[in-house]
Structures are given as C-alpha cells and as structure tokens.
N, C-alpha and C positions, 0 to 999 in steps of 0.2 A: 618452559610452559609458555604456551601459545599467549603472546601478547594482542592479537587480534584475533576478531571475528573472521575473518576472511583464512589465514591459515588455518584454524581450529577447524572451519568448515569443512575445507579441502582434505585436511588428515581423516576426518569424521567420513568424509564421502569416499576415500581411496578404502578406508575398512570394510567399507559399506559392500562398496561394488567387489571387490576381491574373490568373495567367497563363488559371487558366478560364477568364474573359471574353472574352481576347484568342482563345483555342482556339474560341473559340462563333461568335466573329462576323466574323472575318477571313478572308476566301476564302480560298483553295488556290490560291497562285501560281508560275507555272509560273518553271523546269521539275523542279525538285527534289521539292519536295513534293508534286505530283497526282502523280509519276511513280512514287513509290513507295506512295504510296497505291493508285493504279490496281495494281501488283502486291500489295497486300493485298487488294484488292477481288476480282481474280480468284483468287485463292488460296480467299478464303472461300467463294466461288461455286461453284467449281469442285471444291475439298474436295481438290486438289493439294497436302499440306502437305511433301511433298520438294521440288518445285522451283519455286522462284517463276519467273514468266512475264510476260517484258517485255511483248508482245503476244502475240496467237495462233500457237504453233507459234515462237515465237520465245524460248528460256529466259532467265533474268535469271542470269548468274555473275557479275554483278560482287558479290554482297554473299554472306554466309550470312545463313538464314534466320528468324532469333530476331525479330528486329524485325519482321516481314512474318508472323510467329506470332501475336505479340500486336497486333499493329494487325487482322489478320484476324478474332482471338478477339473483341478489343476491335468492331468493326463487327456481327459477327455477335450481340452482347449490347447496342449501341445505335443499330447502323443504320449505313447506310451515309452518313458524315457526318461535317465538317471535327473535330468534336469526339472522333470514336470514334478518327478517325486518329491522332492527337495525343495522345490521351487516354494511351497506354502510356508517352511520353518523359515526360511529367508524373509517372507512378508513377514513374522510374528517377529524377528529382529529389527525390521524396520518398524512396526507400529509401537515396539516396546520403548524402542528409542526415542519417538515422537509421544510417545503418553512421561515418560521423564522429562524429557525438555519441558514441553507445554508446562509439569506442574513445577518442574523447580524454576523457570522461571520467576515464578510469585513465589513460591517457599523459598528460592535461596536470591540467587542474581543468575541473567542471563549467562555469564561467564562458569558460573559452578556447575549449571544446567548442560553446556556444552562437554566441560569435563569429563561430566558423570556420563555421559552418554559415550565419550571417546575411553571410558573406562570402562566402561558395561561392555560395548562392543569388544576389546580386545583381552577379557576374560577367556582365558583356554576352552574353559565347558560352551561360553557361548559362541564362539567362534567356532567350533567345531559344529557345534547345536543346530546352527544356521544354516549349514549346507550338509545338513543329514535329514534321513528319511525316520523322523523319531515322534513321539506323541508330546515327548517334554518343551518344547518348545511353545506350543500351546498352550501348557500350563505354565509358565512362568510368565505368557503373555498375560493371563489372566491374573494371576496373583501380584503382578506387576500393575495392570489398572486398579487391582482392587486396592492394592498398598498405597499408589502415588492419589488414588479418588480421596481416601477417606483423610490422607492427610491435607488435602486441599478443602474438602468437606470443612473439617475443623478450623483449618483458616478460614475460610469465608465465615464462617458462623461467628469466632472469634471478634474478628473486625467490623459485624456490626453488633455484636453485643456492645462492645468495648467505645461503640459510636465513634469510633474514628473512619469509618466508610458507612457509607449512607445504605439504604435498602437499595438491592444487584440491581432492581429496573429504573433507578433514579439516579443512575451512578453511568451507565453508558447505555440506556436504552436495553431494549429485546437482547442482544447478543451477548451483554453482560449476563442479563437473566438464564438463555442457554447454555451459556456456560457454567453458571454454579448450577443449574439443574443437571447438567451432564457428567459433572465431579460427584453429585449426588445420586445418580441412580448409575454412574461408574462403577463404582463399588459392586453392587450387586449384578452386573454387568459380566465384572471380574469372575466372580462367582459361578456366573452360568457359563462361561469360557471354559473354567477350571471341572466344575462338574461334567460337561459335556467331552473334556478330552484325557481327562485323568480319574474324577469321580471324587468324592468325598471329603479325601486330603486335603485337597485345595481348598475346602473350607475352614480346616484346622488352620492350615497356613496360613491361613487371610486373617482370621479373627486372631490367632495367639499373639500377635506384637498389639491390637488392640487391647486387649487383657491387661497388658503387660503397660499399655500407656494410661488405661484408667487407674490400676491399680496403683501408680507413681504420684499419678496428679489429681486424681479422684474428681474429674470434671463430669458429676454425673449429668447434669444440664445440659452439657457440652456435648456427651457421648449421646444422649437421647436427640435432641436439636439438631444435630450436626448433618444425620441421613435421616431418610425418610422410612424408619424402619419397616412400620407393617407395610406399605406398597410396595417397597422395595423387594424383600422377602418375596410379597406373592409372586410379584414378575419374576424373581430367581425359580421360585415352582412351577410356575406357569410356563416360562422356558427350558428347563431342562428334566420334570416329571416324566412329561407326556413320553418320552424315549426310555427313560428305564420301563416303565408301566407293558410299553408297545414289546420291546426287547424281550421281558418276562413272558409275555403272554407268546410272543411269533417262536422262542426258544424256553420251555419252561427250564427251571433249573439256573437259571441265569443269576438272577439275585444273590442266591444263597453261594455259588463259586467268586462272585466277585464283589460284593460286599463282603462275607464273612471271610472266604477263601483270601485274596488278594488283598483285604486291608487288614486281618488280624493272624489268621495262619501265617502268611510269608513272613510276619513279621518276628511274632513272637514264639514259631517256632523254625529253629535253626535245621531242621532236618525235615524239611516238610518238603513233601511226597505228595501234594495234591495239582499241583505244575503240571494242565495239562498241553502245556504248548513250548516245553523245553525245561531247564534245570535249575533247581534251587541254586544264586550265588551265595554260596555259603563263605562268609567274609569273617576275621575275629573280630570280635567284639570292640567298638572303637575305631576300625578303621576307618569309617568315616572322616574322620577328621584328616586323615592324608588324604583321604579323595578332597577335601577341601583345600588342602595346599595345592595339589592338582588343578582342581578346577578355577580357582578362584587365581590361579599363577598369570601375571607376575604379580600381579597387583595386591595378590592378598601377601605375599612374600614385603613385597616393598611396603606396607603398612602397616604389619608386625615389626620390622624392622626400625621404622620411625617411631613407630611408640617405644619400643626400646629404650631407644636413643635418647628419648625425652627424658629418661631416667637422668642422664647426663648435660644433656645439649638444652641451653637456655631456650632456643630459639624454638628446637621442637617442643620442647612442653610447653610454649606458649600459643604452638599449632593444635596441640592434642587437646587444651585447656578449650579453645575455641569449637573446637567439633565439639566436645561435651558441653560446654552451652549452649549450643541450639534446642529450643524449644521442645525438636520432635526427636531429640538423640536417641532416648531409651526406645521411643517405637521403631527408628531404625534399625537400633542394636539388636532389637529383637526378634526381625526379620531377617537377622543374618544367623543369627545364634538359634534360631527354633530351630530349623530342618533340621543341623547336624546332631542337635542334643537330641533330637525325637530319635534319630535314626542311629545314636550311641548305643543301644543296649538290642540294636538288632543286626542278625547273621547274613540273611538276605538282602543285599545291600548291589546299586550301582552307582556310578561316580553321576550320571545324570541326575540322581534326586537333587543334587545340590541347587540345579540349576534355579530355583524359587529364591533360593536365601541370597542369590548373586546384584538383583538391583538393589537392595538396600545397603549391600557393600559398597557399589560403586558411588552413592550417593555420600558416605561417611569417608570414602576416597578421596572423594572429589572436594569435599570442601578442605580436608586434611592440605590435599594437594595447594589447592587456594591461598591456603593460609601461608605453606611454606616458599609459593612464589611470591607472596608479597612480602616477606621476610629476604626473599633471595636465598632462599636455601636450595629450593630446586630451579635450574635453568632449564630454559625452553626447549634444550639440546637433549637433556635429560627427561625431558617427556616424551618426547616422541621416541627417543631409542628405545625404551621402557613398552608405548605401546606399538611400535613395529615388531616385538618378537615373535607375539603369537601368528600374526599373519604373514610376518616371512618362513616362520618354520613352515606354516599349512602348505605356501606357496610351492616353495622346497620340495614339500612332500608328495603336492600333485604334479610337478613337472617327473619326479623320477616315477611314480607309478601310469602318468601317460606315455611313459618312454616303456618301460617293464608292467604292465598293465596287470599280470599275472604272479606278480611279487607277495601279493595275499590269496587269502579263499574268494576267487570270483568265478563264474563259467560264464563270462560274457565274449571271454575270446574265442571260448569253444563253442559255445551256442553260435556266435556269427560264423564259425569257420565252415558250419553245417548247414546253413543258412544260406551261405555263398558259394557254396561246393555242389550242391545237390539240390534235386527237386522236392517239395514240399512229401512227396512220396515215400521217401528215405525219411522214417520217422527215427527221432536220437533215444536211445534208451540207456537210463544208466543201471550200471550191476550194482545198485542199490539205491537208497532212497534219493532221490533228485535233489541236490542243495536248493534253498529258496532260490539265489540268483541263477540256477538255471530254472525254476519253473517261473519265475518274473520275464528271463531272457526270451524265453521260449515261447511265451504267451501260454502258459498252461500244457506246453506239445510234451515238455519231457516228462516221460516216464519210468516208470523202475520193471525191472525183468529180474526175475530168482533166478539163482542158480541153475535150480532144479528144470525150470523153465528155458534157459541157454540151449542145452542141446539139439532140442528139437525145434525150437526156433529156428537156428543155424543150417538145418536141413530143410526146415518146408518156409521157413518163412520169407516175405520179400527182402532183398536187401532193406538193411537198416545200420546205422549209425548206433556203437557202443560204446559209450564210457565205463572206462574198468577204473577202478581204486587202484594207483600204482604198486600196491602192495597185494593185486589179487593178478596181475598179468597174465603170471604162469602157470594159476590154476586154471584162469578161462582160458587159455590158449589149449590146455589138456581137456578141457570138457568139450571145445568144441572139436578137437582134435588135427588140428594144425596150427601152424605157426601164422600170427595177427601182424599184419605191417601196422608199425605207430604213421597216422597221419597228423597229431595236433597234442601238444600235452601242456596241463599247466601245473600248478602247484599240487593238485590233487588227483587228478585222472590222463588217463592215456585214452588218444579216440583213435576207436578203429571202424573200418567197414565192415560188415560179414554180409556177405554176398548171397546168403539164401539160396533155397529152390523151391518155390512154392510148386512146379510141375512135379517135382517130385513127391510131393506131399498127395498130389491129386491121383497119380499111379497108385500109392498106398491107399490111399482111402476107393478108389475103382477095384483095386484086387480083392478087398475088405469085405467089398459089398457083393463082388462075387460070391467069394466063399460062402458069406454068410446067407445069400440067396440058395446053393443047393443042399 
C-alpha cells in the first residue's frame, strides 16, 4: 500500500497518461467506435449541432449529443484522427478523478481519496473506456459528480446543523462559500451531463442511492435542506430540456423513439426489433453480473475475496466492519448495486452499462484497502501489482495492434493505402455497405456499389478501387470478366483496382444516339 503521497501520485499520473499512447496508435475498430466518431465528424463538418446524423438523411436518435459535441470540437482542434475522437473520453476520466479526490479528501482522508482515484482509474471498464469513442464516459462523469456532490452537501449541512462548523462564509470566507455552492449545484449539473449524454436513465441512477439513504436514515430535514431542490431542478430543466425540444422539432419522432424505444422497449423486450442503428444485444437474464466482474476487474474480485476471507480472518473482519461503519456506506453500496440490479432482468445489455456503478465501488474498495494497510494485511507492493494489471494488459495489446493493425475489423490500413497510392479521382467503392471505419477514415468518400452495377462500372466508369469481401472474390472476378490483382488485404476485404473505360461508354452512347436519330 502506498505510504507516501509522492509514490501514490506518481502511480496515478502514470495510469492516467498511459491511455494517451493507446488512443494514438490503436485504430478505430468496428462497429461502435467508428460509428460514433463518424457521427461526430459529420457534426463537425456540417455545423449541425442539434441533430447527430447517422448517415446523410438519417438522424441518429439513439443518444443525446453531449459526447458528439465534445468529439466534434476535439476534431476541429486536433484534426479528424483517432486521438481527437477519443480525447474527450480521457478528459472525462480526469474530471471524474478530480471530483472523487476533491470530495473524499473531506468525506474521508486525503489518503483514501488518492487510493479511490487509483482504484477507479484501473478498473478494466474505466481504463478501456477512457481511451474509446463512447457516450458512457460522459454518463459516468455526470453520475459521479451527482454522487459525490450529494454526499458533500449532506456532510456540509450536518456540520453546520451540529454546530461543529460555523456558517461557510464565516469559516474561510468567500472561497468556502463558493465551494459549498459548487457541491450543492454540482448534483444538478451532474444530472444535466447525464441527461445530455445518455438520457433519463442518468436521473434514475443518481436518485436511487438518495432514496435508499433516506429510507435507512430517515433524515427528512437534512434531505430537503442539503440541496436547493427548486432552484437546482429548475437549472437542470433550463440546461437540458431545450435540446430535447429542438431535436423533436427538427426531426419529429425523436422523443417517441428515444424515450419509449430506447428506455423501455429495448430492455423489456428481449427480441426488440425497433433498433434503427444496429441489432439488439440479446443476452441471458442475469448476465449483467458476469459483466460486472469483468468491468470491475481486478478490484471487484479482490474485494469479494477480502469479504469472503473476513469470515475466518480477524483482521479482514475488522476492516470489513470499519467499511460498514462509514456513515454513507448504504449510499455508496446502493450506487454500486443499483445498476446491475436494474439490468438483471434485461436481455439487451452491454458491459459499458455498468460504468456508473464503479465510482461508488472505488470508494468502498479504497476504505477497505486503507484499513488493510493500517493492519499490515496488504503491502505497498501488493497494491501496486494489482493496480498495474489492466494498464499493462492494455499497453501490450496496443503494441500488438500497432505492429499488426488489421488484427481486428478496421479499414484504416485499406483506406490509407488508397489515399497514398493514387489521386482523389480514383474513388473507393465497397462491394457491400462500407463499414463505419471506412466512412470515418475516408471522410465519407467510401461508397457502396451493388453487384448488379459492377459490370457496367468496370466497362464504362473511370478507374476505381474496389474493396471486395474475401468470400466474394471469385464472384466479383466473374462479374468483371477478368482476374483481379490484389493490392491490399485486411481481415475482411481484398482491395483491387478496376481500370474501367469511360471512352468505351462514350462510343456506346454516341452510337445509341445515332441509331435513335434515324
């Protein structure tokens, strides 16, 4: 366990900086990452900041726009690259850590705050998401801000009510007053971030721990006095509702699809076929708990092992009791369990849905780890070793795909080959619907050509590059009527160049006009 702040801060800094390398060298792999990156690219190029567009003429109603706004702005600043698309997710990790540390320094100790940040940053799902083009890091940022803000607001109100602290403005002047206001309104700002990044689910996730905390403590006066509910909810509505209204006006049908379809039918109907942008992720009921073990790795497993060990080991039992004695334990625990419980009877799930549950888990794990350190059950080396597992694995994977970028489904190499070996006059066509990564890396210039169009294009069109699914090589050669020379190949496609002969078509059209004129 870290005994000095310097060592722990160095560890946290390394953990936070390492994703920047992966963000730069790892291609966007189909389907989710390049799909969201392409939506942001279209937003940046078109300047349409109200409606995210799935493709020309097709609005993307699946998610609110906050993440796309951030990604589009990042692309305007850094260019249309993997790094630019992923950078906002990394910023979400930094901000989430800042919130956790700032809150827990008061609620616990600076040591626990730092341990919680290290643990949070090295959860498998948090670490991977921090370098990916996703909407979920923004949801996690919002729910983390609301989670910590409510706890801080209750803490500050309790101190004042108990007389152990004076009025905030009298303790340390205006700085303390603004700090108190920040935590009070931070809860509602977190709701806004959640509503604009994921939707109403963010409100449910943020209020669930409060409901359980109130049910256990029955502190009615504290609940109503800790936060400025009327002003705060008015602020939430003022900052979030305008976009929902504008989105419905601009593309009617959005609210029905997003509110009813995405928030009810998707999770209640295992065979829901209303997804406009992909396929439902059908899973057995209860599999969310297996995802939870994966998402919280390695700390979730370590914590469960410690709790089981407490049945026999006195020091582990003492540490467990210390965690349970925390005044906000039921609040933290609810934030951990609510999300997996919520999705237990849902079949359409992804492991990213669990991201909001990990901030509370990092706090419980940090308190537990601090207790174990004080009792000399866990050494500094043990803690460092566990914290290094996920960053090390991701770093190794990043180096592997840097050496072999076509190891998974990505069109970066193929598109770059076309861009480097010919002029823009030779377009890139796919004998299938172009994958999202092809659309992103080609800046929307990769298009589909149907099989029934291929023969005429090969005879009459100007030269073009053709990406052929590997299983369709023989069929494509038969349609064109001659062997095709492979120029490049990745996991899914073979790239060839079709010479074409536009002059031949001009002669045919001239002959046809001559015949028709007689």
